[in-house]
C-alpha positions as CSV (number, residue, x, y, z in Angstrom):
1,M,-26.8,157.6,141.0
2,K,-25.1,159.1,137.9
3,L,-25.6,159.9,134.5
4,L,-23.0,159.3,131.5
5,H,-24.5,161.7,129.2
6,L,-26.6,164.4,129.9
7,W,-27.2,165.5,126.2
8,P,-30.4,163.0,126.0
9,L,-32.2,165.8,128.4
10,F,-33.0,167.8,126.0
11,L,-35.3,165.7,124.5
12,L,-37.5,166.1,127.1
13,L,-38.6,169.2,124.9
14,L,-40.8,166.9,123.2
15,I,-43.3,166.2,125.9
16,P,-44.9,169.8,125.0
17,V,-45.6,168.3,121.6
18,I,-47.3,165.1,122.7
19,I,-49.7,167.6,124.7
20,I,-50.5,169.9,122.4
21,M,-51.3,166.8,119.9
22,Y,-54.3,166.1,122.5
23,L,-55.1,170.1,122.4
24,L,-55.5,169.9,118.6
25,K,-59.3,169.8,118.0
26,Q,-60.5,166.6,116.2
27,K,-62.1,167.2,112.7
28,A,-65.7,166.9,112.9
29,V,-67.4,163.3,111.4
30,D,-70.9,163.3,110.4
31,T,-72.6,160.2,112.3
32,P,-76.1,159.0,111.9
33,V,-77.4,158.3,115.0
34,S,-80.7,156.6,115.6
35,S,-81.4,158.8,118.7
36,L,-81.0,162.1,119.8
37,F,-79.7,161.0,123.2
38,L,-76.3,161.6,122.3
39,W,-76.8,165.1,120.6
40,R,-75.6,167.2,123.2
41,E,-72.2,164.9,123.4
42,M,-72.1,165.6,119.9
43,Y,-73.0,169.3,119.6
44,R,-70.1,169.7,122.4
45,N,-67.8,168.7,120.0
46,V,-69.2,171.0,117.2
47,E,-69.9,173.8,118.6
48,A,-66.3,175.7,119.6
49,N,-64.9,177.8,116.6
50,T,-61.5,177.6,117.1
51,P,-58.6,174.3,116.4
52,W,-58.0,173.6,119.9
53,E,-60.0,172.2,123.0
54,K,-60.0,171.8,126.4
55,L,-57.2,169.7,127.5
56,K,-59.1,166.4,129.2
57,K,-58.4,163.7,131.0
58,N,-56.3,161.0,129.5
59,W,-54.7,158.0,130.3
60,L,-53.5,157.6,126.9
61,L,-51.3,160.9,127.0
62,I,-50.2,160.1,130.9
63,L,-48.6,156.9,129.3
64,Q,-47.0,158.4,126.2
65,I,-45.2,161.1,128.7
66,L,-44.2,158.6,130.7
67,T,-42.7,156.3,128.3
68,L,-40.6,159.0,126.7
69,I,-39.4,160.5,130.1
70,V,-38.4,156.7,130.6
71,L,-36.5,156.5,127.6
72,V,-34.5,160.1,127.6
73,F,-33.7,158.7,131.2
74,A,-32.0,155.3,129.3
75,L,-30.5,156.9,126.7
76,T,-28.6,159.1,129.9
77,S,-27.1,155.9,130.6
78,P,-27.6,156.2,134.5
79,Y,-25.2,153.9,136.7
80,I,-24.8,153.5,140.3
81,L,-21.5,152.9,142.0
82,S,-21.2,150.3,144.0
83,G,-17.6,149.5,146.2
84,S,-15.9,152.6,144.5
85,V,-12.2,152.5,144.9
86,G,-11.4,154.0,148.6
87,A,-7.9,154.8,147.8
88,D,-7.0,158.4,146.9
89,H,-5.1,157.3,144.1
90,A,-5.9,155.0,141.3
91,I,-3.0,153.4,138.7
92,I,-4.2,152.4,135.8
93,V,-1.4,149.6,133.5
94,I,-2.5,148.8,129.4
95,D,-0.6,146.3,128.3
96,N,0.1,147.4,124.4
97,S,2.0,145.1,123.8
98,A,1.9,143.2,120.4
99,G,-0.4,140.2,121.6
100,M,-3.1,142.6,122.7
101,N,-3.5,143.0,119.1
102,A,-5.5,139.9,118.9
103,S,-9.1,139.8,118.6
104,Y,-11.8,139.8,121.7
105,D,-14.8,139.7,120.2
106,E,-15.9,140.3,116.7
107,N,-16.0,144.3,117.4
108,N,-13.0,144.5,119.4
109,T,-9.0,143.8,120.1
110,R,-8.1,142.8,123.7
111,L,-6.5,146.5,123.4
112,Q,-9.4,147.7,122.6
113,H,-11.7,145.9,125.0
114,A,-9.1,146.8,127.9
115,V,-9.0,150.2,126.8
116,E,-13.4,150.1,127.4
117,E,-12.8,148.2,130.8
118,A,-10.4,151.5,131.8
119,Q,-12.8,154.1,131.2
120,D,-15.4,152.1,133.1
121,Y,-13.2,151.8,135.9
122,V,-12.6,156.1,135.8
123,R,-15.9,156.4,135.9
124,S,-16.6,154.8,138.6
125,L,-13.7,156.7,140.9
126,K,-15.1,158.7,143.5
127,T,-14.6,162.6,142.9
128,G,-11.4,164.1,143.4
129,T,-9.6,160.4,143.1
130,G,-6.1,161.1,141.4
131,I,-5.5,159.1,138.5
132,S,-2.4,157.7,137.1
133,I,-2.3,156.1,133.7
134,I,0.8,153.7,132.7
135,T,0.9,151.9,128.8
136,S,3.0,148.8,129.2
137,N,5.1,146.3,126.6
138,N,8.8,145.9,126.6
139,K,8.8,149.6,128.6
140,A,6.7,151.5,130.5
141,T,5.5,154.5,129.3
142,L,3.7,157.1,131.8
143,V,0.6,158.9,129.6
144,L,-0.9,160.8,133.0
145,S,0.4,161.4,136.2
146,N,-1.8,162.2,139.1
147,S,-4.7,164.6,137.8
148,D,-8.0,164.1,139.1
149,D,-9.6,165.3,135.9
150,K,-11.5,162.5,135.0
151,S,-12.2,163.6,131.2
152,Q,-8.6,164.2,130.7
153,A,-8.2,160.2,131.8
154,L,-10.8,159.5,129.7
155,N,-9.2,160.6,126.3
156,E,-5.7,159.6,127.6
157,L,-7.0,156.5,127.4
158,K,-9.1,156.8,124.4
159,A,-5.8,157.9,122.9
160,I,-3.7,154.6,123.8
161,E,-2.5,153.1,120.3
162,P,-1.5,149.6,119.9
163,T,2.1,148.4,119.3
164,Y,4.0,145.4,117.7
165,V,6.3,145.5,120.2
166,A,7.1,142.1,122.2
167,G,6.4,142.2,126.3
168,D,3.8,142.4,129.3
169,C,2.7,144.6,132.5
170,T,6.0,144.0,134.0
171,P,7.7,147.1,133.1
172,G,4.3,149.3,134.6
173,I,4.4,147.7,137.6
174,E,7.7,148.3,138.1
175,M,6.6,151.8,137.6
176,V,4.0,151.7,139.8
177,K,6.2,150.0,142.5
178,A,8.8,153.4,142.5
179,M,5.7,155.7,142.2
180,Q,3.1,154.0,144.8
181,T,5.6,155.6,147.6
182,Q,4.4,159.0,147.3
183,W,1.0,158.4,147.9
184,E,-0.6,157.1,151.4
185,S,-3.6,154.7,149.5
186,V,-3.3,153.4,146.2
187,E,-5.2,151.2,143.9
188,T,-3.3,150.0,140.8
189,V,-5.6,148.1,138.2
190,C,-3.7,146.4,135.3
191,F,-5.2,145.2,132.0
192,T,-3.4,142.6,130.4
193,D,-3.5,139.3,128.7
194,T,-0.3,137.6,130.1
195,N,0.1,137.2,133.9
196,V,2.4,139.4,136.0
197,S,3.2,139.1,139.6
198,M,1.4,141.7,141.8
199,E,3.8,141.4,144.7
200,Q,4.1,144.5,146.7
201,I,1.4,145.8,144.2
202,Q,-2.4,147.0,146.4
203,G,-4.6,146.1,143.0
204,Y,-5.6,143.3,140.7
205,I,-5.1,142.1,137.4
206,V,-8.4,142.3,135.0
207,D,-7.7,139.7,132.2
208,M,-8.3,140.2,128.8
209,Y,-7.1,137.3,127.6
210,V,-9.8,134.8,125.5
211,P,-9.1,131.5,123.9
212,V,-8.6,132.7,119.7
213,E,-7.8,130.7,116.6
214,N,-5.1,132.0,115.0
215,A,-1.6,131.2,112.5
216,G,1.4,132.6,111.8
217,V,4.7,133.0,110.1
218,E,7.2,132.7,112.3
219,Y,10.1,132.8,110.0
220,V,11.4,133.6,106.8
221,G,15.1,132.7,105.3
222,H,16.8,132.1,102.0
223,G,19.9,130.8,100.3
224,M,21.3,129.5,97.2
225,N,21.2,125.9,96.0
226,N,22.7,125.7,92.1
227,G,22.6,128.7,91.5
228,K,19.2,129.4,92.3
229,L,16.9,131.1,95.3
230,V,15.6,128.5,97.8
231,V,13.2,129.9,100.2
232,L,11.9,128.4,103.6
233,A,9.1,129.4,105.9
234,K,8.1,128.2,109.0
235,I,4.2,128.1,109.3
236,A,3.0,127.5,113.2
237,N,-0.9,127.0,114.2
238,Y,-1.5,128.1,117.6
239,G,-5.3,127.0,117.4
240,A,-6.5,124.0,118.7
241,E,-8.6,123.0,114.8
242,E,-6.6,121.9,112.0
243,R,-5.9,124.5,109.4
244,V,-5.3,124.6,105.2
245,M,-3.5,127.1,104.2
246,D,-2.3,129.1,100.8
247,V,1.2,129.9,101.5
248,N,1.9,133.1,99.0
249,L,5.5,134.0,98.5
250,Y,6.1,137.9,97.4
251,G,9.3,139.1,95.9
252,D,9.0,143.0,96.8
253,D,5.1,143.5,95.5
254,E,4.9,140.4,93.2
255,L,4.0,137.0,93.7
256,L,6.3,134.6,92.8
257,Q,4.6,131.2,94.3
258,I,2.0,129.7,95.8
259,K,1.6,126.7,98.0
260,S,-0.7,124.8,100.2
261,V,0.2,123.5,103.8
262,I,-2.0,121.5,106.3
263,V,-1.2,122.4,109.8
264,P,-2.3,120.6,112.6
265,G,-3.8,122.3,115.4
266,G,-0.9,123.3,118.2
267,E,2.1,122.3,115.7
268,S,4.3,124.3,112.6
269,Q,5.2,123.3,109.4
270,V,8.4,124.2,107.4
271,V,7.6,124.9,103.8
272,Y,10.0,124.9,100.9
273,F,10.4,127.4,97.3
274,D,13.0,126.4,95.1
275,K,13.8,127.5,92.1
276,V,12.8,131.0,92.8
277,D,13.2,133.6,90.4
278,F,13.7,136.8,91.9
279,A,16.9,139.3,92.2
280,G,15.1,142.3,94.4
281,K,15.3,143.8,97.6
282,A,12.8,142.2,99.9
283,L,11.2,138.9,100.0
284,S,7.4,138.4,102.1
285,V,5.5,135.2,102.9
286,E,2.1,135.5,103.7
287,I,-0.6,133.0,104.8
288,T,-4.1,133.6,103.4
289,G,-7.8,133.1,105.8
290,Q,-8.6,135.7,109.1
291,D,-7.9,134.7,112.0
292,A,-7.3,136.5,115.9
293,I,-4.2,138.2,114.9
294,K,-3.9,139.7,111.3
295,E,-0.2,141.1,111.8
296,D,1.7,138.0,112.2
297,N,0.4,136.5,108.9
298,I,3.3,138.2,106.9
299,C,6.7,137.8,107.6
300,Y,9.5,139.4,105.4
301,D,13.3,139.1,104.8
302,V,16.1,140.9,102.5
303,L,18.1,140.0,99.8
304,E,21.6,141.7,100.9
305,D,23.7,142.8,98.2
306,E,26.0,140.7,97.0
307,Q,28.7,140.3,99.7
308,I,30.8,136.7,98.8
309,T,31.6,135.4,102.5
310,K,34.3,132.9,102.4
311,V,34.1,129.8,104.9
312,L,36.5,127.0,105.5
313,L,35.0,124.0,106.6
314,M,37.3,121.2,108.3
315,T,35.1,118.1,108.5
316,E,35.7,114.3,107.3
317,A,32.2,113.8,106.1
318,N,29.2,115.8,107.6
319,V,26.2,115.8,104.7
320,Y,23.8,117.1,107.0
321,L,25.6,120.5,107.5
322,E,26.7,120.5,104.1
323,K,23.2,120.6,103.0
324,A,22.3,122.9,105.9
325,L,25.2,125.2,104.4
326,M,23.7,125.5,101.1
327,L,21.0,127.3,102.1
328,V,22.8,130.5,103.6
329,D,23.1,133.2,101.3
330,G,26.4,134.5,100.2
331,I,28.8,132.5,101.1
332,E,31.4,130.0,99.3
333,I,32.5,127.3,101.0
334,T,36.2,125.4,100.7
335,K,36.2,121.9,102.3
336,S,39.0,119.9,103.6
337,N,39.5,116.7,105.8
338,D,43.2,117.2,106.3
339,I,44.0,119.4,109.4
340,A,47.6,118.7,109.4
341,S,47.3,121.2,106.3
342,F,45.7,123.7,107.4
343,T,48.4,126.0,107.7
344,D,48.4,125.8,103.9
345,F,44.9,127.6,103.8
346,T,45.9,130.5,106.6
347,T,47.5,131.6,102.8
348,Q,44.3,133.0,102.2
349,E,42.0,134.9,104.1
350,Y,38.4,133.3,105.4
351,D,35.8,135.1,106.8
352,L,34.5,131.9,109.0
353,Y,36.4,129.0,110.0
354,I,34.4,125.8,110.8
355,F,36.3,122.9,112.5
356,D,33.7,119.5,112.4
357,G,35.6,116.7,115.2
358,M,39.2,118.1,114.4
359,V,41.2,121.5,115.3
360,P,44.5,122.6,114.2
361,D,47.7,123.4,116.6
362,V,47.4,126.7,115.6
363,L,44.2,128.5,115.4
364,P,43.3,131.2,113.3
365,A,44.2,134.9,114.2
366,E,41.6,136.9,111.8
367,G,38.7,135.6,110.8
368,N,35.5,133.6,113.1
369,M,35.1,130.3,114.2
370,M,33.3,127.7,114.9
371,F,33.5,124.4,116.4
372,M,31.7,121.3,116.8
373,N,32.4,117.9,118.9
374,V,36.1,119.1,119.7
375,E,38.4,120.0,122.1
376,C,40.1,123.1,121.9
377,D,41.9,123.8,125.1
378,A,43.2,127.9,124.1
379,L,39.6,128.8,123.8
380,Y,37.4,126.6,126.3
381,E,37.3,123.9,128.7
382,T,34.9,120.6,128.4
383,I,33.6,119.0,131.4
384,S,32.9,114.7,131.4
385,P,30.9,113.8,128.5
386,M,27.1,113.0,128.7
387,G,25.1,110.4,127.2
388,G,21.7,109.6,126.3
389,V,20.1,113.1,127.2
390,M,17.7,116.0,126.0
391,V,19.1,119.3,124.4
392,A,17.3,122.3,125.0
393,T,17.3,126.1,123.3
394,A,18.5,129.0,125.9
395,K,17.4,132.4,125.2
396,H,19.5,133.9,122.3
397,T,19.6,135.5,118.9
398,V,20.8,132.0,117.7
399,T,18.0,130.4,119.3
400,E,15.2,132.9,117.9
401,Y,12.1,131.0,116.6
402,L,13.7,127.8,117.9
403,E,12.5,128.3,121.7
404,D,10.6,124.8,121.7
405,L,13.5,123.3,120.2
406,T,14.3,119.8,121.7
407,F,16.4,117.1,120.7
408,G,18.1,113.5,122.0
409,V,21.4,113.4,122.1
410,S,24.2,110.2,122.3
411,S,27.1,111.7,123.4
412,V,27.5,115.3,124.1
413,Y,30.3,117.0,125.9
414,A,29.1,119.8,128.7
415,L,31.1,123.1,128.3
416,E,32.9,125.7,130.6
417,K,31.2,129.0,129.0
418,P,33.7,131.3,128.9
419,E,32.7,135.2,130.4
420,W,32.8,136.5,126.9
421,A,30.5,134.0,126.1
422,E,26.4,133.5,126.0
423,T,24.6,129.9,126.0
424,F,22.0,129.3,123.2
425,L,22.2,125.4,123.9
426,K,22.0,123.7,127.2
427,V,21.0,120.2,128.9
428,G,19.8,121.1,132.2
429,D,22.0,124.1,133.5
430,A,24.8,122.6,131.6
431,T,26.1,124.5,128.5
432,V,26.5,122.6,125.5
433,G,26.4,125.5,123.0
434,F,27.4,128.9,123.5
435,I,28.5,131.9,121.4
436,G,30.7,135.3,122.0
437,K,33.1,137.7,121.0
438,K,36.6,136.8,121.9
439,D,38.9,140.0,121.3
440,A,38.0,140.8,118.0
441,Q,36.3,137.4,117.2
442,T,33.3,135.8,117.2
443,V,33.5,131.6,118.6
444,C,30.9,129.2,118.2
445,V,31.1,125.7,120.0
446,M,28.7,123.0,120.0
447,G,29.7,119.9,122.0
448,F,28.3,117.2,120.0
449,D,28.5,115.9,116.5
450,F,25.2,116.2,114.4
451,H,25.4,112.4,113.8
452,N,25.0,111.4,117.4
453,S,21.6,113.3,117.5
454,D,18.3,113.9,115.9
455,L,18.7,117.3,115.1
456,P,19.0,116.8,111.7
457,L,15.8,115.4,111.2
458,K,14.0,118.3,113.1
459,M,12.6,120.5,110.6
460,E,14.2,123.6,112.8
461,F,17.7,122.5,111.7
462,P,18.4,124.2,108.9
463,I,17.3,127.2,110.6
464,L,19.7,126.8,113.5
465,V,22.6,126.3,111.3
466,Y,21.4,129.6,109.5
467,N,21.1,131.7,112.7
468,M,25.0,130.6,113.8
469,V,26.1,130.7,110.4
470,N,24.9,134.7,109.6
471,E,25.5,135.5,113.3
472,C,29.2,134.6,112.6
473,T,29.4,136.3,109.4
474,S,27.3,139.2,110.2
475,S,28.9,142.8,108.7
476,G,27.8,146.0,106.2
477,L,25.9,148.9,106.7
478,I,23.7,147.3,109.5
479,G,24.9,144.7,112.0
480,E,20.9,142.7,111.8
481,T,18.9,142.1,108.6
482,V,15.8,140.5,110.2
483,V,14.4,141.9,113.5
484,N,11.4,142.0,115.6
485,A,9.5,145.1,115.8
486,G,10.9,147.3,118.9
487,D,14.5,145.8,118.5
488,T,17.5,147.5,118.1
489,V,19.6,147.8,114.8
490,S,23.3,148.9,114.9
491,V,24.0,151.3,111.4
492,N,27.8,151.2,111.2
493,G,28.0,154.2,108.2
494,K,30.9,155.2,107.2
495,L,33.1,158.1,109.3
496,N,33.7,161.7,107.8
497,V,31.0,161.5,104.4
498,K,27.1,162.3,104.6
499,L,25.4,161.1,107.3
500,P,23.5,157.8,107.0
501,T,19.5,158.0,106.3
502,M,17.1,155.7,106.9
503,I,14.2,155.0,104.9
504,M,10.4,153.5,106.4
505,P,8.8,151.1,105.0
506,D,5.9,153.9,104.4
507,G,8.6,155.7,102.1
508,S,9.2,158.2,104.7
509,R,13.1,159.1,105.1
510,E,15.0,160.5,108.7
511,E,18.8,161.2,108.8
512,L,20.7,159.7,111.6
513,G,22.2,161.8,114.0
514,D,25.6,159.7,113.9
515,Y,27.5,157.6,111.6
516,R,27.3,154.7,113.9
517,I,24.3,154.6,116.1
518,N,21.9,151.9,117.6
519,Y,18.5,153.0,115.5
520,T,15.6,152.3,118.2
521,N,12.9,153.5,116.2
522,T,11.9,150.1,114.6
523,Y,7.9,149.9,115.5
524,A,6.5,149.5,112.1
525,L,6.3,146.3,110.4
526,G,7.9,145.7,107.4
527,V,11.5,146.6,105.2
528,Y,13.2,149.5,105.9
529,E,16.3,150.6,104.1
530,V,19.4,152.6,105.2
531,E,21.3,154.4,102.5
532,Q,24.6,156.4,102.9
533,N,26.6,159.0,100.1
534,Q,29.8,157.3,100.3
535,N,32.3,159.2,98.0
536,G,29.8,159.7,95.6
537,E,28.5,155.7,95.6
538,M,25.5,155.3,97.0
539,V,25.9,152.4,99.3
540,K,22.2,150.8,100.7
541,S,21.5,147.8,102.9
542,A,18.3,146.5,103.9
543,F,16.6,144.9,106.7
544,A,13.4,143.6,107.6
545,V,11.0,144.1,111.1
546,N,8.6,141.1,111.6
547,F,5.9,140.4,114.7
548,P,7.4,138.9,117.3
549,A,6.4,135.2,116.9
550,S,6.0,135.4,121.1
551,E,3.2,137.3,121.1
552,S,1.2,135.4,118.8
553,K,0.3,133.2,121.2
554,V,-0.5,133.5,125.1
555,T,0.7,131.0,127.4
556,Q,0.4,132.6,131.0
557,A,-3.0,134.1,131.3
558,P,-3.9,135.7,134.5
559,L,-6.8,133.3,135.4
560,A,-5.1,130.3,133.8
561,V,-2.1,130.6,136.3
562,M,-3.6,132.1,139.5
563,G,-7.0,130.2,139.1
564,E,-10.4,131.3,138.7
565,D,-10.9,131.6,142.6
566,S,-7.9,134.3,142.4
567,E,-8.5,137.3,144.4
568,T,-6.0,139.2,142.2
569,V,-7.4,138.3,138.9
570,K,-10.8,139.4,137.6
571,T,-12.6,139.7,134.2
572,T,-14.2,143.0,134.4
573,V,-13.5,146.0,136.5
574,T,-16.0,146.4,139.8
575,G,-17.5,149.1,140.9
576,M,-20.2,150.3,138.5
577,L,-24.1,148.8,138.1
578,D,-25.2,149.8,134.5
579,L,-29.0,150.8,134.5
580,R,-29.6,151.5,131.0
581,N,-31.0,147.8,130.1
582,L,-32.9,147.7,133.5
583,I,-34.7,150.9,132.0
584,I,-35.3,150.2,128.1
585,I,-37.1,147.3,129.5
586,I,-39.2,149.3,131.9
587,A,-40.1,151.7,128.9
588,L,-41.1,148.8,127.1
589,G,-43.5,147.3,129.4
590,L,-45.0,150.9,129.3
591,L,-45.5,150.6,125.6
592,G,-47.5,147.4,126.3
593,I,-49.4,148.9,128.7
594,E,-50.3,151.9,126.1
595,W,-51.2,149.6,123.3
596,I,-53.3,147.6,125.8
597,A,-55.4,151.1,126.6
598,Y,-55.3,152.0,123.2
599,I,-57.4,148.6,122.0
600,R,-59.6,149.0,125.1
601,R,-60.4,152.3,124.1
């Protein structure tokens, strides 16, 4: 048996105080009696001239001293090591990704509970065991390496900070595989809310997942309609119960509009804010109410400097596409249905060419291109068409926030994806939508007509079009305007002038080390701003860093995947039996006995 705290032992100094209380002479009291039979006993009590009297045998004194000893013992938090790790080295992997900010109980988040459990595990280790600590999200960080100092390990665990980065314990487990070869016997304990493979690892997972009610703002975008700002936001309810929420639109720090939305459990809604009167730098949408993760209740977007992107739309008629394009900020659309006269348009410079159902004989040499439901042998090959299939999204920046989107199409071309492209829409293993950069031109291709699908009826449709156009028209001082925490942002400063400066959400400033870099210090949520003095003119661009929507809901909890009978997954660490509560019960029993003895006296 071991003691967790030693300071309560100083309270044993109270035992002499109790004894002194019983040595003090009691004040004499006049007592009339009907007989002198008790005179001798009373004479003994009053005959002493000192304030002290001889200590007598007293059961109350014994019970009080015994109760004090038991209470002090309880305060030391004694515990018994039952089945401590037998390995010579213990590796602790702590998941500190964004999802671990969810509440575990009324007092702790999942990360805070994981740290407490890990501290209990450290205390249960036998003396001399080597301890290593790793934090893991989208990357692994070695916090402590092969130390047998338990106090140091406990302090390092206590110092682990939460992050808003998407990820899990996979990078940490990969680091363990590389580390464990240097020791003969190793036990690895992984504290996480998301299942991770423990193959080739000796150890187990401690499941930090508990069901919670949570909602969040997954996406915010903006555009112009008849010269007025339009803002759309996707509100998701990850819980089981229907929620009624106020959705607040802010421009910088000013409240612009409020709308109310009812979102059934497990579903999402798109909220539109029309005719928004705002000309500032940043927009944000926030939902009201308390839930499991407060950080995903707000999402940011930025209004870029006025830069008109010229778009040429070649189409017979596509109302769905035209309406969606109106939500994209800063584009000027020229429309034509005469592909034969395309060369007349090439005298002007367009940033983006959209070919819907038609393609010219000679493609433009400059500017980016988007193809819809059309063959173009000069860039890609089409495979035999498919009919009556369901299209799903593939992981890509174009489909960010749209991971669960599926829609039906009556006719679609399967596409031979070029080496320079990446898939963002698929049917099974077949590619039906891809995007990539060929030479200096970004090319986006979709192998179906919007009219032959139910995609325009989906609330995610304008978001998909918005993302595709933004991917094809991004330019300026920064390459990305909205990213998740921990993502990379490309900074493209002007050469041979002063280096760009990054302004953080809290107002602090950081001078960048080069004119063109991939900036990675995007761990704080909010709006960042890049500024550069270009020949006397201060050029500024802003981008927003948001909580990753993928972390707002856990879909692969360890116990749910492995099962409750799995030997690989536990709900708490093993190896320590806490005796404090049992001893407190014993102390309460002694107090009860003391009270009974006092009454009978």
